[in-house]
FIGU-354893 format. One record per residue: residue number from 1; x negated, y, z negated of N, C-alpha, C in turn. Coordinates in steps of 0.02 Angstrom, whole numbers. Layout:
<atom NUM, <X, Y, Z>, <X, Y, Z>, <X, Y, Z>>,
...
% end
This chain:
<atom 1, <-3369, 6676, -5297>, <-3433, 6642, -5287>, <-3443, 6588, -5340>>,
<atom 2, <-3407, 6592, -5395>, <-3415, 6541, -5447>, <-3391, 6473, -5423>>,
<atom 3, <-3344, 6472, -5377>, <-3315, 6409, -5354>, <-3360, 6373, -5304>>,
<atom 4, <-3411, 6406, -5281>, <-3456, 6375, -5231>, <-3504, 6328, -5268>>,
<atom 5, <-3503, 6266, -5247>, <-3544, 6215, -5280>, <-3617, 6219, -5258>>,
<atom 6, <-3661, 6211, -5306>, <-3732, 6208, -5291>, <-3754, 6135, -5280>>,
<atom 7, <-3714, 6089, -5305>, <-3729, 6018, -5297>, <-3663, 5980, -5293>>,
<atom 8, <-3668, 5917, -5274>, <-3609, 5873, -5268>, <-3558, 5899, -5218>>,
<atom 9, <-3582, 5926, -5163>, <-3537, 5948, -5110>, <-3512, 5886, -5073>>,
<atom 10, <-3461, 5894, -5034>, <-3434, 5838, -4996>, <-3485, 5804, -4951>>,
<atom 11, <-3523, 5842, -4911>, <-3573, 5810, -4868>, <-3627, 5774, -4909>>,
<atom 12, <-3648, 5803, -4965>, <-3698, 5770, -5007>, <-3672, 5704, -5034>>,
<atom 13, <-3611, 5705, -5059>, <-3581, 5645, -5088>, <-3574, 5590, -5035>>,
<atom 14, <-3554, 5609, -4975>, <-3547, 5560, -4921>, <-3614, 5526, -4906>>,
<atom 15, <-3667, 5565, -4903>, <-3733, 5537, -4889>, <-3756, 5494, -4948>>,
<atom 16, <-3747, 5520, -5009>, <-3770, 5482, -5068>, <-3734, 5416, -5074>>,
<atom 17, <-3670, 5414, -5058>, <-3633, 5350, -5060>, <-3665, 5299, -5013>>,
<atom 18, <-3683, 5321, -4954>, <-3713, 5275, -4905>, <-3783, 5253, -4927>>,
<atom 19, <-3821, 5299, -4956>, <-3888, 5280, -4980>, <-3884, 5231, -5037>>,
<atom 20, <-3837, 5243, -5083>, <-3829, 5197, -5140>, <-3806, 5129, -5116>>,
<atom 21, <-3760, 5127, -5068>, <-3736, 5064, -5041>, <-3792, 5025, -5006>>,
<atom 22, <-3841, 5062, -4980>, <-3899, 5030, -4948>, <-3951, 5007, -4998>>,
<atom 23, <-3938, 5018, -5062>, <-3983, 4994, -5114>, <-4037, 5043, -5135>>,
<atom 24, <-4033, 5104, -5110>, <-4083, 5154, -5128>, <-4063, 5190, -5192>>,
<atom 25, <-4113, 5207, -5232>, <-4101, 5245, -5293>, <-4141, 5309, -5287>>,
<atom 26, <-4113, 5363, -5311>, <-4141, 5429, -5301>, <-4120, 5474, -5359>>,
<atom 27, <-4148, 5533, -5359>, <-4129, 5584, -5409>, <-4091, 5639, -5373>>,
<atom 28, <-4047, 5671, -5409>, <-4003, 5722, -5380>, <-4018, 5790, -5410>>,
<atom 29, <-4021, 5841, -5368>, <-4030, 5911, -5389>, <-4090, 5918, -5435>>,
<atom 30, <-4148, 5897, -5411>, <-4209, 5896, -5450>, <-4261, 5939, -5417>>,
<atom 31, <-4306, 5967, -5457>, <-4362, 6004, -5430>, <-4417, 5954, -5410>>,
<atom 32, <-4433, 5949, -5347>, <-4487, 5903, -5328>, <-4554, 5923, -5361>>,
<atom 33, <-4567, 5987, -5365>, <-4626, 6013, -5400>, <-4598, 6047, -5462>>,
<atom 34, <-4609, 6019, -5521>, <-4577, 6046, -5582>, <-4589, 6120, -5594>>,
<atom 35, <-4647, 6145, -5575>, <-4662, 6216, -5588>, <-4635, 6263, -5534>>,
<atom 36, <-4606, 6236, -5481>, <-4580, 6275, -5426>, <-4504, 6278, -5431>>,
<atom 37, <-4475, 6337, -5434>, <-4404, 6344, -5447>, <-4360, 6332, -5386>>,
<atom 38, <-4368, 6274, -5356>, <-4325, 6254, -5300>, <-4303, 6182, -5313>>,
<atom 39, <-4239, 6169, -5304>, <-4214, 6101, -5313>, <-4194, 6073, -5245>>,
<atom 40, <-4208, 6010, -5236>, <-4187, 5974, -5176>, <-4122, 5938, -5192>>,
<atom 41, <-4082, 5925, -5142>, <-4018, 5891, -5153>, <-4028, 5818, -5173>>,
<atom 42, <-4073, 5784, -5138>, <-4088, 5714, -5152>, <-4164, 5706, -5152>>,
<atom 43, <-4190, 5674, -5204>, <-4263, 5668, -5211>, <-4282, 5595, -5223>>,
<atom 44, <-4329, 5571, -5184>, <-4359, 5505, -5194>, <-4429, 5519, -5221>>,
<atom 45, <-4437, 5519, -5286>, <-4501, 5539, -5317>, <-4558, 5493, -5299>>,
<atom 46, <-4547, 5429, -5299>, <-4601, 5381, -5284>, <-4626, 5389, -5213>>,
<atom 47, <-4581, 5403, -5167>, <-4599, 5410, -5097>, <-4616, 5481, -5078>>,
<atom 48, <-4605, 5527, -5125>, <-4617, 5599, -5115>, <-4579, 5625, -5054>>,
<atom 49, <-4513, 5611, -5055>, <-4468, 5634, -5002>, <-4415, 5679, -5034>>,
<atom 50, <-4409, 5739, -5008>, <-4359, 5787, -5032>, <-4309, 5799, -4975>>,
<atom 51, <-4245, 5790, -4990>, <-4192, 5797, -4940>, <-4149, 5857, -4957>>,
<atom 52, <-4136, 5898, -4907>, <-4092, 5955, -4914>, <-4035, 5948, -4864>>,
<atom 53, <-3973, 5957, -4888>, <-3915, 5957, -4843>, <-3887, 6028, -4848>>,
<atom 54, <-3903, 6068, -4797>, <-3888, 6139, -4798>, <-3819, 6153, -4771>>,
<atom 55, <-3785, 6200, -4805>, <-3719, 6223, -4783>, <-3727, 6268, -4723>>,
<atom 56, <-3681, 6263, -4676>, <-3685, 6301, -4614>, <-3683, 6376, -4625>>,
<atom 57, <-3639, 6400, -4669>, <-3635, 6472, -4681>, <-3695, 6497, -4719>>,
<atom 58, <-3710, 6467, -4775>, <-3761, 6493, -4820>, <-3831, 6490, -4790>>,
<atom 59, <-3844, 6442, -4747>, <-3911, 6434, -4719>, <-3914, 6453, -4645>>,
<atom 60, <-3862, 6487, -4621>, <-3859, 6515, -4553>, <-3871, 6463, -4499>>,
<atom 61, <-3828, 6414, -4498>, <-3831, 6361, -4447>, <-3827, 6392, -4377>>,
<atom 62, <-3871, 6372, -4331>, <-3868, 6400, -4264>, <-3805, 6378, -4226>>,
<atom 63, <-3775, 6323, -4247>, <-3716, 6297, -4213>, <-3651, 6327, -4242>>,
<atom 64, <-3647, 6332, -4308>, <-3585, 6354, -4341>, <-3591, 6420, -4378>>,
<atom 65, <-3652, 6443, -4389>, <-3661, 6506, -4424>, <-3631, 6563, -4383>>,
<atom 66, <-3608, 6613, -4417>, <-3579, 6670, -4381>, <-3599, 6735, -4416>>,
<atom 67, <-3596, 6788, -4378>, <-3612, 6853, -4408>, <-3555, 6874, -4453>>,
<atom 68, <-3573, 6901, -4510>, <-3524, 6923, -4558>, <-3498, 6991, -4537>>,
<atom 69, <-3433, 6999, -4540>, <-3403, 7063, -4520>, <-3388, 7107, -4580>>,
<atom 70, <-3368, 7077, -4635>, <-3352, 7115, -4695>, <-3415, 7123, -4738>>,
<atom 71, <-3429, 7184, -4758>, <-3484, 7199, -4803>, <-3551, 7173, -4775>>,
<atom 72, <-3563, 7188, -4712>, <-3622, 7163, -4677>, <-3687, 7186, -4709>>,
<atom 73, <-3687, 7245, -4739>, <-3747, 7270, -4772>, <-3769, 7227, -4830>>,
<atom 74, <-3723, 7190, -4860>, <-3739, 7146, -4915>, <-3755, 7075, -4889>>,
<atom 75, <-3712, 7049, -4846>, <-3717, 6979, -4826>, <-3774, 6965, -4778>>,
<atom 76, <-3786, 7008, -4730>, <-3840, 6995, -4681>, <-3908, 6987, -4714>>,
<atom 77, <-3929, 7033, -4758>, <-3993, 7023, -4792>, <-3994, 6962, -4838>>,
<atom 78, <-3937, 6949, -4870>, <-3933, 6892, -4916>, <-3944, 6826, -4878>>,
<atom 79, <-3910, 6819, -4822>, <-3917, 6758, -4782>, <-3987, 6753, -4752>>,
<atom 80, <-4016, 6810, -4732>, <-4084, 6809, -4705>, <-4134, 6788, -4759>>,
<atom 81, <-4123, 6809, -4822>, <-4167, 6788, -4876>, <-4161, 6713, -4888>>,
<atom 82, <-4102, 6686, -4881>, <-4092, 6614, -4890>, <-4131, 6575, -4837>>,
<atom 83, <-4128, 6597, -4775>, <-4164, 6563, -4722>, <-4239, 6568, -4734>>,
<atom 84, <-4263, 6627, -4754>, <-4335, 6635, -4768>, <-4356, 6592, -4827>>,
<atom 85, <-4314, 6586, -4878>, <-4329, 6544, -4935>, <-4333, 6470, -4915>>,
<atom 86, <-4289, 6449, -4869>, <-4290, 6380, -4844>, <-4357, 6365, -4810>>,
<atom 87, <-4380, 6412, -4769>, <-4443, 6403, -4733>, <-4501, 6399, -4783>>,
<atom 88, <-4500, 6444, -4832>, <-4553, 6444, -4883>, <-4552, 6380, -4924>>,
<atom 89, <-4493, 6357, -4943>, <-4487, 6296, -4983>, <-4514, 6236, -4944>>,
<atom 90, <-4494, 6230, -4882>, <-4518, 6175, -4840>, <-4594, 6176, -4835>>,
<atom 91, <-4622, 6234, -4822>, <-4694, 6240, -4814>, <-4730, 6222, -4879>>,
<atom 92, <-4705, 6247, -4934>, <-4738, 6234, -4998>, <-4735, 6160, -5017>>,
<atom 93, <-4679, 6128, -5006>, <-4673, 6057, -5022>, <-4719, 6016, -4977>>,
<atom 94, <-4722, 6033, -4913>, <-4767, 5996, -4868>, <-4840, 6005, -4887>>,
<atom 95, <-4858, 6065, -4909>, <-4927, 6077, -4932>, <-4943, 6034, -4993>>,
<atom 96, <-4892, 6020, -5033>, <-4902, 5979, -5094>, <-4897, 5905, -5079>>,
<atom 97, <-4890, 5886, -5015>, <-4890, 5816, -4997>, <-4821, 5783, -4994>>,
<atom 98, <-4768, 5823, -4994>, <-4700, 5797, -4990>, <-4678, 5794, -4918>>,
<atom 99, <-4635, 5745, -4904>, <-4600, 5742, -4840>, <-4533, 5777, -4851>>,
<atom 100, <-4519, 5826, -4810>, <-4457, 5865, -4817>, <-4410, 5848, -4760>>,
<atom 101, <-4349, 5830, -4776>, <-4298, 5815, -4726>, <-4240, 5864, -4736>>,
<atom 102, <-4224, 5901, -4685>, <-4169, 5950, -4688>, <-4115, 5930, -4638>>,
<atom 103, <-4053, 5932, -4662>, <-3996, 5915, -4621>, <-3943, 5969, -4631>>,
<atom 104, <-3897, 5973, -4583>, <-3841, 6020, -4588>, <-3780, 5983, -4615>>,
<atom 105, <-3736, 6019, -4648>, <-3676, 5989, -4676>, <-3631, 5958, -4623>>,
<atom 106, <-3636, 5982, -4560>, <-3593, 5955, -4507>, <-3623, 5892, -4475>>,
<atom 107, <-3684, 5874, -4493>, <-3714, 5813, -4465>, <-3677, 5751, -4492>>,
<atom 108, <-3677, 5699, -4453>, <-3643, 5637, -4471>, <-3678, 5604, -4531>>,
<atom 109, <-3641, 5591, -4585>, <-3672, 5560, -4644>, <-3706, 5494, -4630>>,
<atom 110, <-3679, 5454, -4584>, <-3710, 5390, -4565>, <-3780, 5402, -4535>>,
<atom 111, <-3784, 5451, -4491>, <-3848, 5466, -4459>, <-3898, 5496, -4508>>,
<atom 112, <-3874, 5538, -4553>, <-3918, 5567, -4604>, <-3945, 5510, -4648>>,
<atom 113, <-3901, 5467, -4671>, <-3922, 5411, -4714>, <-3973, 5367, -4678>>,
<atom 114, <-3960, 5353, -4614>, <-4007, 5310, -4576>, <-4075, 5344, -4570>>,
<atom 115, <-4077, 5409, -4560>, <-4141, 5444, -4555>, <-4178, 5443, -4622>>,
<atom 116, <-4141, 5451, -4676>, <-4172, 5450, -4743>, <-4199, 5380, -4758>>,
<atom 117, <-4159, 5329, -4743>, <-4180, 5260, -4755>, <-4245, 5245, -4716>>,
<atom 118, <-4249, 5270, -4655>, <-4310, 5260, -4615>, <-4370, 5293, -4647>>,
<atom 119, <-4359, 5348, -4683>, <-4415, 5382, -4717>, <-4439, 5346, -4779>>,
<atom 120, <-4393, 5317, -4817>, <-4412, 5289, -4882>, <-4422, 5213, -4883>>,
<atom 121, <-4394, 5179, -4835>, <-4404, 5106, -4833>, <-4464, 5091, -4789>>,
<atom 122, <-4508, 5050, -4814>, <-4567, 5034, -4772>, <-4546, 4992, -4711>>,
<atom 123, <-4577, 5008, -4655>, <-4564, 4968, -4595>, <-4600, 4902, -4603>>,
<atom 124, <-4582, 4851, -4565>, <-4616, 4786, -4570>, <-4691, 4792, -4556>>,
<atom 125, <-4710, 4836, -4510>, <-4781, 4844, -4494>, <-4820, 4873, -4554>>,
<atom 126, <-4790, 4922, -4588>, <-4823, 4951, -4647>, <-4825, 4902, -4704>>,
<atom 127, <-4772, 4863, -4711>, <-4770, 4814, -4766>, <-4824, 4760, -4755>>,
<atom 128, <-4836, 4741, -4692>, <-4887, 4691, -4677>, <-4957, 4717, -4693>>,
<atom 129, <-4967, 4781, -4685>, <-5032, 4810, -4700>, <-5048, 4809, -4775>>,
<atom 130, <-4998, 4812, -4816>, <-5007, 4811, -4889>, <-5027, 4743, -4915>>,
<atom 131, <-5008, 4690, -4880>, <-5020, 4622, -4906>, <-5088, 4598, -4892>>,
% end
């Protein structure tokens, strides 16, 4: 379990490269709410956007997640707690005024980056309202 990365996973790096190339700057592995012990993978503090790129196994992806056969008494509750924690984290961040974006590791990095860019870059209509 020590070899499992909590940050800088392949899917995260692929998305971050695209975001950086698009000119966006962000924070990595940061607590959106400093007093809340949850870190988001990518955080845009000024825009209050927290991005999570969840692993298919650890977060029980409906497409790629599978039932554990070995030591089921340990793994099934552990994975269920992870899913419950994800729901709680999303709810708490939204209550605090954050926009939460969750993606799966198998999602296309280009599409993830495009969705994130749409969240943090103002649209022309919104930019016109500010002027």
